[in-house]
Every structure is written in structure tokens, then in C-alpha cells.
C-alpha positions in Angstrom: 5.3 -13.1 26.5 2.5 -11.9 24.4 0.9 -8.5 24.9 -2.5 -7.8 26.4 -4.9 -7.6 23.7 -5.9 -3.9 22.6 -9.2 -2.6 22.5 -10.6 -5.9 23.7 -14.0 -5.0 25.0 -14.6 -2.6 22.1 -13.5 -4.9 19.3 -15.6 -7.9 20.7 -18.6 -5.5 21.0 -18.0 -4.5 17.5 -18.1 -8.1 16.2 -21.7 -8.3 17.5 -21.3 -12.0 18.6 -24.1 -14.6 18.0 -23.4 -17.5 20.3 -23.8 -20.1 17.4 -22.0 -18.0 14.8 -18.7 -18.7 12.8 -15.8 -16.1 13.2 -12.4 -15.5 12.3 -9.4 -14.0 14.1 -6.9 -13.3 11.5 -4.3 -12.1 13.6 -4.1 -14.8 16.4 -0.8 -13.9 18.1 -1.2 -14.6 21.9 -4.6 -15.6 21.5 -6.1 -12.8 23.9 -9.1 -11.6 21.3 -9.6 -15.5 20.4 -10.1 -16.4 23.9 -12.6 -13.7 24.8 -14.6 -14.6 21.6 -14.7 -18.4 22.6 -16.0 -17.3 26.0 -18.9 -15.7 24.3 -19.6 -18.4 22.0 -22.2 -21.3 22.4 -21.4 -25.1 22.1 -22.0 -25.0 18.3 -20.1 -21.8 17.4 -17.1 -21.8 15.7 -13.7 -19.5 15.6 -11.2 -19.9 13.0 -7.7 -17.9 13.7 -4.8 -17.2 11.3 -1.1 -16.8 12.2 1.9 -17.3 10.0 4.6 -16.7 13.0 5.5 -20.2 14.0 6.0 -18.8 17.7 2.3 -18.1 17.8 1.2 -21.7 17.4 2.5 -22.5 21.0 -0.4 -20.5 22.1 -3.0 -22.6 20.4 -6.3 -23.0 22.4 -7.4 -26.6 23.5 -11.1 -26.3 22.4 -13.0 -28.1 19.8 -14.8 -25.3 18.4 -11.2 -23.4 17.7 -9.2 -24.2 14.5 -5.8 -22.4 14.1 -4.4 -22.0 10.6 -0.8 -21.6 10.3 -1.0 -19.1 7.2 -0.9 -15.5 6.3 -4.3 -13.9 6.2 -4.1 -12.9 2.6 -5.1 -16.7 2.2 -8.5 -15.9 4.1 -10.8 -17.1 1.5 -8.9 -20.2 0.4 -8.6 -21.5 3.8 -12.2 -20.8 4.9 -13.2 -22.5 1.7 -10.8 -25.4 2.7 -12.5 -25.9 6.1 -16.1 -25.5 4.5 -16.3 -22.5 6.8 -17.8 -20.0 4.5 -19.7 -17.6 4.8 -18.6 -16.3 8.4 -20.4 -13.9 10.8 -17.5 -11.8 11.9 -13.8 -11.0 11.1 -11.3 -9.7 13.4 -8.0 -8.1 12.6 -5.4 -6.5 15.0 -2.6 -5.4 12.8 0.0 -4.5 15.4 3.3 -6.7 15.9 3.0 -8.5 19.5 5.2 -7.7 22.2 6.5 -11.1 22.2 7.9 -10.2 18.7 9.5 -7.0 20.1 11.0 -8.8 22.9 12.8 -11.5 21.4 15.9 -9.8 20.4 16.9 -11.9 17.3 13.8 -11.0 15.7 15.0 -7.2 15.2 11.9 -5.4 15.7 13.0 -3.6 18.9 15.2 -0.5 18.8 16.0 -0.9 22.4 17.7 -4.5 21.9 20.4 -5.3 19.4 19.7 -8.2 17.4 19.9 -9.4 13.6 18.4 -7.3 11.2 15.5 -9.6 10.5 11.9 -8.1 10.9 10.2 -11.0 9.3 6.7 -11.7 10.6 7.2 -15.1 9.1 10.8 -16.4 9.5 10.3 -18.8 6.9 9.9 -16.3 4.2 12.8 -15.2 2.1 13.4 -11.4 2.2 14.5 -9.9 5.5 15.5 -6.3 6.9 19.2 -7.3 6.1 18.4 -7.6 2.4 16.6 -4.6 2.2 19.0 -2.4 3.9 22.3 -4.0 2.2 20.7 -4.7 -1.3 18.3 -1.9 -2.4 19.5 1.0 -4.5 19.4 4.5 -3.1 16.4 5.0 -5.0 14.6 2.1 -3.7 15.7 2.8 0.0 14.2 6.3 -0.4 11.1 5.3 -1.9 10.3 2.8 1.2 11.3 5.4 3.6 9.2 8.0 2.1 6.2 5.8 1.4 6.1 3.5 4.4 7.8 5.7 7.1 6.8 9.0 6.0 10.3 10.2 6.6 11.3 13.7 5.8 15.0 13.5 5.0 14.5 10.2 2.9 17.1 10.9 0.6 19.9 11.9 3.0 18.9 8.5 4.9 19.1 6.4 1.8 22.4 8.1 0.9 23.8 7.6 4.1 23.0 4.0 4.4 24.4 3.2 0.8 27.9 5.2 1.8 28.1 3.2 5.0 27.3 -0.4 3.4 30.1 0.5 0.7 32.7 -0.7 3.3 30.8 -3.0 5.5 27.6 -5.1 5.5 24.9 -4.0 7.8 23.6 -6.9 9.9 22.4 -5.8 13.3 19.9 -3.3 14.5 22.4 -1.4 16.5 24.6 -1.1 13.5 22.3 0.4 11.5 21.1 2.9 14.3 25.0 3.7 14.4 25.3 4.0 10.7 22.5 6.8 10.4 23.1 8.8 13.4 23.9 11.9 11.4 20.2 11.8 10.0 18.5 11.5 13.4 16.8 14.9 14.5 17.3 15.9 17.9 14.6 15.6 20.6 12.7 12.9 18.4 15.2 10.1 18.2 12.9 7.3 19.1 10.1 8.6 17.1 12.5 8.9 13.9 13.8 5.3 14.6 10.4 3.9 14.8 9.3 5.3 11.7 12.5 3.9 10.0 11.8 0.3 11.4 8.2 0.6 10.4 9.2 1.4 6.9 11.6 -1.5 6.6 9.0 -4.0 8.4 6.4 -2.9 6.1 8.3 -3.4 2.9 10.1 -6.9 4.3 6.3 -8.2 4.8 4.6 -6.4 2.1 1.9 -5.6 4.7 -0.2 -3.0 2.7 -0.2 -5.4 -0.1 -1.3 -8.2 2.1 -3.8 -5.8 4.0 -5.4 -4.9 0.6 -5.7 -8.6 -0.5 -7.2 -9.3 2.9 -9.9 -6.4 2.8 -10.9 -7.3 -0.7 -11.8 -11.1 0.4 -13.8 -9.9 3.4 -17.1 -9.0 1.2 -17.0 -12.6 -0.2 -16.4 -14.3 3.3 -19.0 -12.5 5.4 -22.7 -13.2 5.8 -25.0 -10.1 5.0 -25.2 -8.6 8.6 -21.5 -9.9 9.4 -19.3 -7.5 10.9 -15.8 -6.6 9.6 -13.6 -5.3 12.9 -9.9 -3.8 12.1 -7.4 -2.5 14.7 -4.6 -0.6 12.9 -1.6 1.3 14.3 -0.6 4.0 11.7 -2.1 6.3 9.1 -1.1 4.3 5.9 -3.1 1.1 7.3 -6.0 3.1 8.9 -6.5 5.1 5.6 -6.9 1.7 3.7 -9.5 0.5 6.1 -11.2 3.5 6.3 -11.7 3.9 2.6 -12.5 0.3 2.0 -15.3 0.3 4.5 -16.8 3.5 3.1 -16.5 2.6 -0.5 -15.2 -0.9 -1.2 -12.1 0.6 -2.7 -8.8 2.1 -1.6 -9.3 5.5 -3.0 -12.4 6.1 -0.8 -14.4 7.2 -3.8 -18.0 6.2 -3.3 -19.5 4.8 -6.8 -23.2 5.4 -7.3 -26.0 3.5 -9.0 -28.3 5.4 -11.3 -30.5 6.5 -8.4 -27.8 8.0 -6.6 -27.5 4.9 -4.0 -23.9 4.2 -2.6 -22.6 1.0 -4.2 -20.8 -0.2 -1.3 -21.0 -3.6 0.3 -20.3 -2.4 3.8 -22.2 0.1 6.2 -19.9 1.8 8.4 -20.7 1.2 12.1 -18.0 3.6 13.3 -18.0 7.0 11.7 -15.0 8.0 13.6 -12.2 5.4 14.8 -12.5 4.0 18.3 -9.3 4.8 20.5 -8.3 3.7 23.8 -9.6 5.2 27.0 -7.6 6.4 29.8 -7.5 3.5 31.8 -6.2 1.2 28.9 -3.6 3.9 27.8 -2.1 3.7 31.5 -2.2 -0.2 31.5 -1.0 -0.7 27.8 1.4 1.3 26.1 0.7 -0.2 22.8 -2.9 1.2 22.7 -2.0 4.8 22.2 -1.7 4.5 18.5 -4.6 1.9 18.1 -7.7 2.7 15.9 -10.6 0.5 15.7 -13.0 0.7 12.7 -16.2 -1.4 12.3 -18.3 -2.1 9.2 -21.2 -4.3 8.7 -21.7 -6.5 5.3 -25.1 -4.9 3.5 
């Protein structure tokens, strides 16, 4: 079961689709966004989609205008070059994990279902959550929890895990939750565990590095007037997207030329992030943390 696409109407509108244009959905998943793009494209329109999770390949769309690339979107430019698809008219990224990934217990994404500590978006890659939890030093774990989960008691959490694993390997999600129960603040148990699993997931999949690599390639991949549309789900991602769209770098510092004109490749279309309306919030729980940003290549 793949999720309903988040902010579907808003993201498609943000792409400002041309019927005969070429577009890229770099996070194919269940194909919800891709199907809507294809509905609006003409006969000579083209859509390329990326997903490095093999489970997503079962959702491939049978349409001669559509190409599904089984690869990480950090290889965006290389693959679009390979398919002679450059430059394109719009790029869409929905950075959330899918309901399917959460619901398959053995993927380890859920705090509700016990499963193997995995958390890999691509199960063919080497490092898993089990490797991080059992092999990282106390200092390394603390850094992961602080930087990627923004967890206040990261030191205590890291120390507790290191003490627990001295006697037994931590191999399942329920075991990890049991090992750290003394660290979990009362009344915000679920929020705390979500922060912990987010931190480990980001480390396992190198998500912020991948996002940076992807964003830096979008400038070269888009036609002038082409749109970049990104949906993010936590502040670490959103900050990178916001700063990049505003300034072309990840610090958000706008460089100017001799005449005081901003040296950015993008014009920001959405000054504030677009969020889900009341109807969508009721229909789709995943949309509550989603932030959509839109920029246009100058």
C-alpha cells in the first residue's frame, strides 16, 4: 500500500506544466505525482522518474511517455544525460518516506511494528540501522542524534545504547525502544521515538548529503523558466531547500554582483512554504509536516 500523494494539486500547479514539456519526478514511490503529471502532458510530453527502492518498480506506469530509472536521484544529471533528456522543464521531489515503507515491518521504518533494524531506502546498499546502532562509537552516535534528530539528551541516549549493546546486539526496533526507555521523556514518547528513528534513517541513507548533491545539479538540468518543486518533512531538509532556492548555496547567503544584483540561478515563487489545507490534513496524516517550496530557473 503506497500513500496518497501529499500536496498533489499544489505541487502540480507549482510545476507550471507545458503539455509538450519534459519533466522529472525524482521520488517516484507509488507514482501518485507521476500519474497526475502524465494526465496533463500531451502526446510529445515526457516524464522521467527516479526511485532506488526496488519495491517501487512494481508501480511502473505503462505509458510510452514515461521512463522509470531505478537509481538514487543524486545521479540526476548523469541519467538525464544518458537518456538525452537535458534540459528539462520541471523537477519534482517529495522527500518523505512512503506509507509502504512504514507498513512493511521488516524494513524497520515503523515504531508501531517490530522488525529488523534496517531503515535502508535501498536494501541493496551496505550500511543498515543495525550497523549504526551496534558499531558507532558513543561520540558518533551522539553526533547523529544531535545533528539529525535534534534530540536534547543525545549524550544520555548514546551512552545508554553503548551500555546495552555491551551485553547483547540490538537487532530489532522493539529491542532498541526497550533499550532506551529510561531516556524517553514522559508525554512525548512517540515524538521522541520519531526523532530517534529519523536521525538513524538520515545517517543510514546519507539523506542530507544526497539532497545537497541533487539540488546543486538542478541548476544545470533545468531550462530557463523551468520549475523546481520540493516537498520536505523536517526542518533540516526544509532549511537546505529554502537556502538553496534563495541563494544557490546552503548557507542562504546571497552573493551580489558589482551592481548589487543577486547572483542566484533561481527566482523564489513561494516566499513562504505551502502547507496542507484542513481537508488534506483530515484525509492524510502524512501531510501535517509537509512543506512545499517552488522556485523558477532564471
